[in-house]
C-alpha positions as CSV (number, residue, x, y, z in Angstrom):
1,M,-113.1,-121.8,15.9
2,G,-110.1,-122.4,13.8
3,E,-107.8,-119.8,12.1
4,L,-107.3,-118.8,8.5
5,A,-104.4,-120.9,7.1
6,T,-103.1,-117.9,5.1
7,D,-99.7,-119.4,4.1
8,K,-101.3,-122.6,2.9
9,H,-103.9,-120.8,0.9
10,V,-101.2,-118.6,-0.8
11,K,-99.2,-121.7,-1.7
12,Y,-102.4,-123.4,-3.1
13,I,-103.3,-120.4,-5.3
14,L,-99.7,-120.1,-6.6
15,S,-99.7,-123.8,-7.4
16,V,-103.0,-123.7,-9.4
17,E,-101.3,-121.6,-12.1
18,K,-98.3,-123.9,-12.4
19,R,-100.4,-127.0,-13.0
20,K,-101.2,-126.8,-16.7
21,D,-102.3,-130.4,-17.5
22,D,-104.4,-131.6,-14.5
23,F,-108.2,-131.9,-14.7
24,E,-108.9,-128.6,-12.9
25,S,-106.7,-126.6,-15.2
26,V,-108.1,-128.2,-18.4
27,V,-111.8,-127.6,-17.5
28,M,-111.0,-124.0,-16.5
29,E,-109.1,-123.1,-19.6
30,H,-111.9,-121.1,-21.1
31,L,-112.3,-118.9,-18.0
32,R,-108.7,-118.6,-16.9
33,M,-109.1,-114.8,-16.8
34,N,-111.8,-115.2,-14.1
35,G,-109.5,-117.6,-12.3
36,A,-106.7,-115.0,-12.4
37,Y,-109.0,-112.4,-10.9
38,W,-110.1,-114.8,-8.1
39,G,-106.6,-116.0,-7.2
40,L,-104.9,-112.6,-7.4
41,T,-107.6,-110.8,-5.5
42,A,-107.4,-113.4,-2.8
43,L,-103.7,-113.0,-2.6
44,D,-104.0,-109.2,-2.4
45,L,-106.6,-109.5,0.4
46,M,-104.1,-111.7,2.3
47,G,-101.3,-109.2,1.7
48,K,-99.4,-111.6,-0.6
49,L,-99.8,-110.1,-4.1
50,D,-96.0,-109.6,-4.3
51,A,-95.7,-113.4,-4.5
52,V,-96.5,-113.3,-8.3
53,D,-94.5,-112.0,-11.3
54,V,-96.4,-108.8,-12.2
55,D,-94.9,-108.4,-15.7
56,E,-95.7,-112.0,-16.6
57,V,-99.3,-111.7,-15.4
58,V,-99.9,-108.3,-17.1
59,S,-98.3,-109.5,-20.3
60,W,-100.6,-112.6,-20.4
61,V,-103.7,-110.4,-19.6
62,M,-102.9,-108.0,-22.5
63,S,-102.4,-111.0,-24.9
64,C,-106.0,-111.9,-24.3
65,Q,-107.3,-108.6,-25.6
66,H,-109.0,-108.5,-29.1
67,D,-109.1,-105.7,-31.7
68,S,-112.6,-105.0,-30.5
69,G,-111.3,-103.9,-27.2
70,G,-112.8,-106.9,-25.3
71,F,-110.8,-109.6,-23.5
72,G,-111.2,-113.4,-23.8
73,G,-111.1,-115.9,-21.1
74,N,-107.7,-117.1,-22.3
75,V,-105.3,-116.5,-25.3
76,G,-107.2,-117.2,-28.5
77,H,-110.7,-117.3,-26.9
78,D,-113.5,-115.0,-28.0
79,P,-114.0,-111.7,-26.1
80,H,-116.8,-111.5,-23.6
81,I,-117.9,-108.9,-21.1
82,L,-117.4,-111.5,-18.3
83,Y,-113.7,-111.8,-19.0
84,T,-113.3,-108.1,-19.8
85,L,-114.2,-107.0,-16.3
86,S,-111.9,-109.6,-14.8
87,A,-109.0,-108.3,-17.0
88,V,-109.7,-104.7,-16.0
89,Q,-109.9,-105.7,-12.3
90,V,-106.5,-107.6,-12.5
91,L,-104.9,-104.6,-14.1
92,A,-106.3,-102.4,-11.4
93,L,-104.8,-104.7,-8.7
94,F,-101.4,-104.1,-10.2
95,D,-101.9,-100.4,-10.8
96,K,-101.6,-100.9,-14.6
97,M,-104.7,-99.1,-15.7
98,D,-102.6,-97.0,-18.0
99,L,-102.3,-100.0,-20.3
100,I,-106.0,-99.9,-21.0
101,D,-107.5,-98.0,-23.9
102,S,-110.7,-97.1,-22.1
103,D,-112.5,-95.9,-25.2
104,K,-111.7,-99.2,-27.0
105,V,-112.8,-101.4,-24.1
106,T,-116.0,-99.4,-23.8
107,N,-117.0,-100.7,-27.3
108,I,-117.7,-104.2,-25.9
109,V,-118.6,-103.3,-22.3
110,G,-121.2,-100.8,-23.5
111,L,-123.3,-103.2,-25.5
112,Q,-126.5,-101.7,-24.1
113,N,-129.9,-102.6,-25.6
114,E,-132.8,-100.3,-26.2
115,D,-134.6,-101.5,-23.0
116,G,-131.5,-100.7,-20.9
117,S,-130.3,-104.3,-20.6
118,F,-126.8,-105.4,-21.7
119,S,-125.5,-108.2,-23.9
120,G,-122.5,-110.2,-22.9
121,D,-121.0,-110.3,-26.4
122,M,-121.9,-109.9,-30.1
123,W,-124.3,-112.8,-29.9
124,G,-126.7,-110.9,-27.7
125,E,-127.4,-113.0,-24.5
126,V,-129.0,-110.8,-21.9
127,D,-128.6,-111.2,-18.1
128,T,-128.5,-108.9,-15.1
129,R,-125.0,-110.2,-14.5
130,F,-124.0,-108.2,-17.6
131,S,-125.7,-105.1,-16.3
132,Y,-123.6,-105.2,-13.2
133,I,-120.4,-106.0,-15.2
134,A,-120.9,-103.2,-17.6
135,I,-121.7,-100.7,-14.9
136,C,-118.8,-101.8,-12.7
137,C,-116.3,-101.9,-15.6
138,L,-117.3,-98.5,-17.0
139,S,-117.2,-97.0,-13.5
140,I,-113.7,-98.2,-13.0
141,L,-112.8,-96.8,-16.4
142,H,-114.5,-93.5,-15.6
143,R,-116.8,-94.0,-18.7
144,L,-120.3,-94.4,-17.2
145,D,-121.3,-91.4,-19.4
146,R,-121.1,-93.7,-22.4
147,I,-124.3,-95.5,-21.5
148,S,-127.8,-94.5,-20.4
149,V,-127.6,-95.1,-16.7
150,E,-131.3,-94.2,-16.3
151,K,-132.3,-97.0,-18.7
152,A,-129.9,-99.4,-17.1
153,V,-131.4,-98.8,-13.7
154,K,-134.9,-99.0,-15.0
155,Y,-134.2,-102.5,-16.6
156,I,-132.6,-103.8,-13.3
157,I,-135.7,-102.6,-11.4
158,S,-137.9,-104.5,-13.9
159,C,-136.2,-107.7,-12.7
160,K,-137.2,-107.2,-9.1
161,N,-139.6,-109.8,-7.7
162,M,-142.4,-109.7,-5.2
163,D,-140.1,-111.3,-2.6
164,G,-137.8,-108.4,-2.8
165,G,-135.1,-110.3,-4.8
166,F,-133.9,-110.1,-8.4
167,G,-133.7,-112.5,-11.2
168,C,-131.5,-112.7,-14.4
169,T,-134.3,-111.3,-16.5
170,P,-137.8,-109.9,-15.8
171,G,-139.8,-112.7,-14.1
172,G,-136.7,-114.8,-13.4
173,E,-136.4,-116.5,-10.0
174,S,-134.7,-114.6,-7.2
175,H,-131.2,-115.8,-6.7
176,S,-128.4,-114.6,-4.4
177,G,-125.9,-114.2,-7.3
178,Q,-128.3,-112.1,-9.3
179,I,-129.3,-110.1,-6.3
180,F,-125.6,-109.2,-5.8
181,C,-125.4,-108.1,-9.4
182,C,-128.5,-106.0,-9.3
183,V,-127.8,-104.4,-5.8
184,G,-124.2,-103.8,-6.8
185,A,-125.2,-102.1,-10.0
186,L,-127.7,-100.0,-8.2
187,A,-125.2,-99.1,-5.5
188,L,-122.6,-98.0,-8.1
189,T,-125.2,-95.8,-9.8
190,G,-126.5,-94.2,-6.6
191,S,-129.9,-95.9,-6.9
192,L,-130.2,-98.0,-3.8
193,D,-133.2,-95.9,-2.8
194,L,-135.2,-98.0,-5.3
195,V,-134.6,-101.2,-3.3
196,D,-137.1,-102.4,-0.6
197,K,-134.2,-102.9,1.9
198,D,-136.3,-104.6,4.6
199,L,-138.1,-107.0,2.2
200,L,-134.8,-107.9,0.4
201,G,-132.9,-108.0,3.7
202,W,-135.4,-110.6,5.0
203,W,-135.0,-112.8,2.0
204,L,-131.2,-112.6,2.2
205,C,-131.0,-113.2,5.9
206,E,-133.1,-116.4,5.5
207,R,-130.3,-117.8,3.4
208,Q,-128.4,-118.6,6.6
209,V,-128.8,-122.2,7.6
210,K,-128.1,-124.1,10.9
211,S,-124.4,-124.7,10.0
212,G,-123.9,-120.9,9.7
213,G,-123.4,-121.0,6.0
214,L,-125.5,-119.2,3.4
215,N,-127.4,-120.7,0.4
216,G,-128.3,-119.1,-2.9
217,R,-132.1,-120.0,-2.9
218,P,-134.6,-121.5,-0.5
219,E,-134.1,-125.2,0.3
220,K,-130.6,-125.3,-1.2
221,L,-127.4,-126.4,0.5
222,P,-125.0,-123.8,1.9
223,D,-122.0,-122.8,-0.2
224,V,-119.0,-120.7,0.7
225,C,-119.4,-118.6,-2.5
226,Y,-122.6,-117.1,-1.0
227,S,-120.5,-115.8,1.8
228,W,-119.8,-113.1,-0.8
229,W,-123.0,-112.8,-2.9
230,V,-125.3,-112.6,0.2
231,L,-123.0,-110.9,2.6
232,S,-122.0,-108.1,0.2
233,S,-125.7,-107.5,-0.7
234,L,-126.6,-107.3,3.0
235,I,-123.8,-104.8,3.7
236,M,-124.8,-102.6,0.7
237,I,-128.4,-102.4,2.0
238,D,-127.3,-102.0,5.6
239,R,-128.9,-105.2,6.9
240,V,-125.8,-107.4,7.7
241,H,-126.7,-107.3,11.4
242,W,-129.7,-109.6,10.5
243,I,-127.4,-112.7,10.3
244,S,-124.9,-114.3,12.7
245,K,-121.4,-113.2,11.6
246,E,-119.8,-115.5,14.1
247,K,-121.5,-118.6,12.7
248,L,-120.8,-117.7,9.1
249,T,-117.1,-117.1,10.0
250,K,-116.9,-120.6,11.5
251,F,-118.6,-122.1,8.5
252,I,-116.0,-120.6,6.1
253,L,-113.1,-121.6,8.3
254,D,-114.4,-125.1,8.5
255,C,-114.3,-125.4,4.7
256,Q,-110.5,-124.9,4.6
257,D,-108.1,-127.7,3.6
258,K,-105.6,-127.0,6.4
259,E,-103.0,-129.4,5.1
260,K,-102.8,-128.4,1.4
261,G,-104.5,-125.1,1.4
262,G,-107.6,-123.8,-0.5
263,I,-111.2,-123.5,0.5
264,S,-114.1,-125.7,-0.7
265,D,-117.9,-125.1,-1.1
266,R,-118.7,-127.1,2.0
267,P,-116.6,-128.8,4.7
268,D,-114.5,-131.8,3.5
269,D,-115.2,-131.2,-0.2
270,A,-112.5,-130.6,-2.8
271,V,-111.1,-127.1,-2.9
272,D,-110.8,-124.8,-5.9
273,V,-109.7,-121.3,-6.6
274,F,-113.2,-120.0,-7.0
275,H,-114.3,-120.9,-3.5
276,T,-110.9,-120.0,-2.1
277,Y,-111.4,-116.4,-3.3
278,F,-115.0,-116.1,-2.2
279,G,-114.2,-117.6,1.2
280,V,-111.3,-115.1,1.7
281,A,-113.5,-112.3,0.4
282,G,-116.3,-113.2,2.7
283,L,-114.0,-113.2,5.7
284,S,-112.7,-109.8,4.6
285,L,-116.3,-108.5,4.6
286,L,-116.6,-110.0,8.1
287,E,-113.5,-108.0,9.1
288,Y,-111.5,-111.1,9.8
289,P,-108.1,-110.1,11.4
290,G,-105.1,-109.8,9.1
291,L,-107.2,-109.4,5.8
292,K,-107.4,-106.2,3.8
293,P,-110.9,-104.8,3.6
294,I,-112.8,-105.4,0.3
295,D,-115.3,-103.1,-1.4
296,P,-118.7,-104.9,-1.5
297,A,-119.8,-103.3,-4.8
298,Y,-116.5,-103.2,-6.8
299,A,-115.3,-106.6,-5.5
300,L,-111.8,-105.2,-5.2
301,P,-109.7,-104.3,-2.2
302,V,-110.7,-100.9,-0.8
303,D,-107.2,-99.5,-1.3
304,V,-107.3,-100.4,-5.0
305,V,-110.7,-98.7,-5.3
306,N,-109.4,-95.6,-3.6
307,R,-106.4,-95.6,-5.9
308,I,-108.7,-95.7,-9.0
309,F,-110.9,-92.8,-7.9
310,F,-108.6,-90.7,-5.7
311,K,-105.1,-91.1,-7.3
312,K,-103.6,-87.8,-8.2
């Protein structure tokens, strides 16, 4: 089994921000806020967050905020709950939460519908991803009292399927990404007792394939990003011992570009910052030596979460 090429990954992540005109940068323009969260959190897990200019990053993040309180994916882009959580998480990494007007941000994050679901923005799309994002963001801001947690939990449970998994809406196909969102939201609201842990754990552990990697749905190829979505869910329901941690660790390490840095979805594919973050985060969940521990529900380093909730 190889080792994590930490220094190479740090250089890769820092280089992504500097390349403004290449293809990867152009196609990611609309979700640069998410990219900032992925890259910066990976750096923090590797103990290298001090490699970036804090003031420059924080200034850019704040320039993406709208009068509504929400954040866009980049300067001049419309606000959305997806980018708002990433912005809050980035500010939390740098201990700059004092810059956030929590009541203002709650205006967009708290777009709860009568049935307990959440809309991502003013246009009204509903998805259990948004339920997780709203609950996670409001929890970080200490504003969970601004929504009906009971209704939110009831809606999430309505998206549970007979196989134990969860979909994006009631009746939607079970998917590892949606399962993370639903289990994460239930964990943050103290509602994991409503999950059939054995049934869901069985569905999740069957996502591990012969290579050691995890897939998102039955009969799909393994992908490094599910090292986060599946693994964090298994940890939250206390069923992580149902998969081979050693094989998964090897799969993630095999997806590294050991020459230029970065991690890809599968071995020998092109790397990107998305899979680099989820690879590092997965290894953190696997307690890989040299990485800071990450919280499986908040998707932030444990020391950052502790600072949010226990800082005097």
